[in-house]
N, C-alpha and C positions, 0 to 999 in steps of 0.2 A: 582409495581414497580423492584420488583426483576427479572419478567420477561421479565424486558427489559436486566439487566445486566447476567442473564443467556445466552440471546439468543447474548450480546454483547459477549461474554465471548464463545460462540458455535461459532457464525464469526469471531471472532480473530487467536480460536487454526486449525479452520478448514482453513483459510485461509494462517495460518503457514505448516500446514501437506502440503499444494500443493506449496507453496514455496518449502519445504524440496525435496519434491519428482520430481518434474517438472521443474529441475535446470538445464537442457539443453538449451533452450528457453530461451531469456530474457524480449521478451512479453508477453511471462505467467507469468515469477515471479516478473514483473512490474505492472504485473494483480494480481499478487494477494498480492502485498505489498499494491496496492491501495487498496484492501479489507478490508485490515488487518488493516489501516487508518480507512479508514469506520467505521470498527466498534469500533477502539478506539475513534472515533467522538460521537457514539452513545452513548457508556458507560458516555464517558465527558458532551456530554449533559445530558444524565441525573441521574448522579452525581451533577449538577451541579442546577436543575431542582429540587433537594432535597433541597440543599442549600437557595436556592433564585432563583432571575432573575438577577444573576452577568454572563453573557454570551460573554461577553468581549472578557474572555481567549476562549473560544470554538471558535471564529472567525478569532483570529491571530492563532491558530491551524489549521483551516480549509485554511485560504491565505495559513501557511505554505504548509500545505500538497498539496494546485493545483502547486505551485511553484517544490516544489520536483517532480511531477507527469510533470509538463512542462519537468524540465530536462531529467527526466526520457527517455519521451518520444522523447527528442530532441539526445538524445545516442542511442539510437535507430534506428533513421531515420540516422544519421551518421555512424554507423555500419553495417545497410543495403547498405548504398552506397558504402563506401570503402569497404566490404566484399561479398554480395551477397545474405546474410540470416544470421540469427541472432543463429545460432547452433554459443557454446563455443568453438565446439570439431573442427569447419572449421577450423580455425587456430590458432598458438600457442601464445597465452599471455606471458610466456616470452621473448619475441622477440624486 
């Protein structure tokens, strides 16, 4: 069981590292956030399996993470339609 916890922590911190290093593209940032959410889901599923068979909260978390991914994808599509790319430096954010 501890292998899954260490694997989840490794996945989370590698996603956090990619989120902080590749901050110029919105798509890569969204993918790294989804990777971190997947790592959190793995750790939560492991923790709930140690406690017993109470997986209701993990399904609620999975539902909210899917909604977050759909919202991020819709923001990405609208940004590409208006600006033509997903670079943060291609337009001024203060306008």
